[in-house]
C-alpha positions in Angstrom: 8.3 34.9 -3.6 7.9 31.2 -4.2 10.4 29.7 -6.6 8.8 27.6 -9.4 10.6 24.4 -9.8 10.6 22.5 -13.1 12.7 19.5 -14.0 12.8 18.0 -17.5 14.3 14.6 -18.4 17.1 14.8 -20.9 18.2 11.2 -20.9 17.1 7.9 -19.2 19.3 4.9 -18.5 17.5 1.7 -17.8 19.3 0.0 -14.9 16.9 -2.9 -14.2 13.5 -4.1 -15.4 11.7 -6.5 -13.1 8.4 -8.1 -12.3 6.9 -5.3 -10.2 9.4 -2.5 -10.6 11.9 -0.9 -13.0 14.9 1.2 -12.0 16.1 4.2 -14.0 18.8 6.8 -13.7 17.6 10.0 -15.4 19.7 13.0 -16.4 17.6 16.1 -15.9 17.7 19.8 -16.6 16.4 22.1 -13.8 14.6 25.3 -14.5 17.7 27.4 -13.6 19.6 25.6 -16.4 21.6 23.3 -14.2 21.7 19.6 -14.6 21.3 16.8 -12.1 20.6 13.1 -11.8 17.5 11.4 -10.5 17.2 7.8 -9.6 13.6 6.6 -10.2 11.7 3.5 -9.4 8.7 2.8 -11.6 6.4 0.6 -9.5 3.0 -0.9 -10.3 0.0 0.7 -8.5 -1.1 -1.0 -5.3 -4.2 -1.3 -3.1 -4.5 -1.8 0.7 -7.7 -2.4 2.7 -8.7 -1.8 6.3 -11.1 -4.7 6.9 -13.4 -3.9 9.8 -15.5 -6.7 11.4 -18.5 -6.1 13.7 -17.6 -5.3 17.2 -14.9 -2.9 16.1 -12.4 -5.6 15.2 -9.9 -5.3 12.3 -8.2 -8.0 10.2 -4.4 -7.7 10.0 -1.9 -9.9 8.3 1.6 -10.7 9.4 4.3 -11.5 6.8 8.1 -11.5 6.5 9.4 -8.5 4.6 12.8 -9.5 3.1 13.9 -5.9 2.4 13.9 -5.0 6.1 14.6 -8.5 7.4 11.6 -8.9 9.8 8.0 -9.8 10.2 5.5 -7.0 9.9 1.9 -6.5 10.9 0.0 -4.9 8.0 -3.4 -4.4 6.5 -4.0 -6.7 3.5 -2.5 -5.2 0.3 -1.4 -6.1 -3.2 -0.7 -5.0 -6.7 -3.3 -3.8 -9.2 -3.1 -6.3 -12.1 -3.1 -5.2 -15.8 -6.7 -4.4 -17.0 -7.9 -4.2 -13.4 -9.2 -1.1 -11.6 -7.9 -0.4 -8.1 -11.4 -1.3 -6.7 -11.4 -4.6 -8.5 -7.9 -5.3 -7.1 -9.0 -4.4 -3.6 -11.9 -6.9 -3.8 -9.6 -9.6 -5.2 -6.7 -9.0 -2.7 -9.1 -8.9 0.3 -10.5 -12.3 -0.7 -7.1 -13.8 -1.5 -5.3 -12.7 1.6 -8.1 -12.9 4.2 -10.9 -15.0 2.7 -13.3 -12.1 3.3 -15.6 -10.2 1.0 -16.8 -6.7 1.8 -20.3 -5.5 1.1 -19.1 -1.9 1.5 -15.8 -0.8 0.1 -14.9 2.9 0.2 -11.8 4.6 -1.0 -10.3 6.6 1.9 -7.2 8.0 0.2 -4.7 7.4 -2.6 -1.1 8.3 -1.8 2.5 8.0 -3.1 4.6 5.8 -0.9 7.9 7.5 -1.4 7.6 10.2 -4.1 11.2 11.3 -3.8 12.3 8.3 -5.9 9.3 6.1 -6.5 6.1 6.4 -8.6 4.2 3.8 -6.5 0.6 4.9 -5.9 -1.4 3.1 -3.2 -5.2 3.2 -3.0 -6.3 2.6 0.6 -9.9 1.4 1.1 -12.1 0.9 4.1 -13.8 -2.5 3.9 -16.9 -3.1 6.0 -19.8 -5.5 6.3 -17.4 -8.5 5.9 -18.4 -12.1 5.3 -16.1 -15.1 5.1 -16.4 -16.5 1.6 -13.2 -18.5 1.0 -10.0 -19.9 2.3 -6.8 -17.9 1.7 -5.6 -18.0 -1.9 -2.0 -17.0 -1.6 0.7 -16.7 -4.3 3.2 -19.5 -4.4 5.9 -17.3 -2.7 3.5 -15.7 -0.2 3.3 -16.8 3.4 1.3 -14.9 5.9 -0.8 -15.2 9.1 -4.2 -13.6 9.7 -5.0 -12.0 13.0 -8.3 -10.4 14.1 -7.8 -7.8 16.8 -9.9 -5.2 18.5 -9.5 -2.0 16.5 -8.2 -0.1 19.6 -5.5 -2.7 20.0 -4.4 -2.2 16.4 -4.1 1.6 17.1 -2.0 0.8 20.2 0.2 -1.4 18.1 1.2 1.7 16.2 2.2 3.6 19.3 4.1 0.6 20.7 6.0 0.1 17.5 4.5 -3.3 16.7 3.0 -1.8 13.5 5.6 0.2 11.5 4.3 -0.1 7.9 3.4 3.3 6.5 0.3 2.3 4.5 -1.0 0.3 7.5 -0.5 3.3 9.9 -2.2 5.7 7.5 -5.1 3.2 6.8 -5.8 2.5 10.5 -5.7 6.2 11.4 -8.1 7.2 8.6 -10.4 4.3 9.5 -10.4 5.6 13.1 -11.6 8.9 11.9 -14.4 7.1 9.9 -15.5 5.1 13.0 -15.8 8.3 15.0 -18.3 9.8 12.5 
């Protein structure tokens, strides 16, 4: 018989409130009556796009990720601003980080990045029929390089360990399924 789990927050302690995330320590009561602690990160929703160019090429970005101390290859991504839908954020972020606009933008999936401790939800889109419309419009603290690679090479970059970012791996694999159809 499957055990039904239920956890109810009793008390919340705010540890940190920042620009894109807040950190809490919650005291909870479990359905069996016992108590425990949960550390929770509340994070703004985000979007990520797999930008496909003609000739089965994909636009990737490379940027330094301080938390892991290295450069990463990723699909373009960013936060959903207040009063903005995920779709609007995807259109904006694609233009800002790559200079491209997509005539076709389709939501492939939405996912939680690390639901064991974080509420971050990422909406991953397939962006097609791209046209170059602008130069990069990066935030003041944002430094990245744009790379256009054959889609098959991007998939190989996953298996060789050159691409290790979760949202990028998922986005590319889902896009590969779309291309097959």
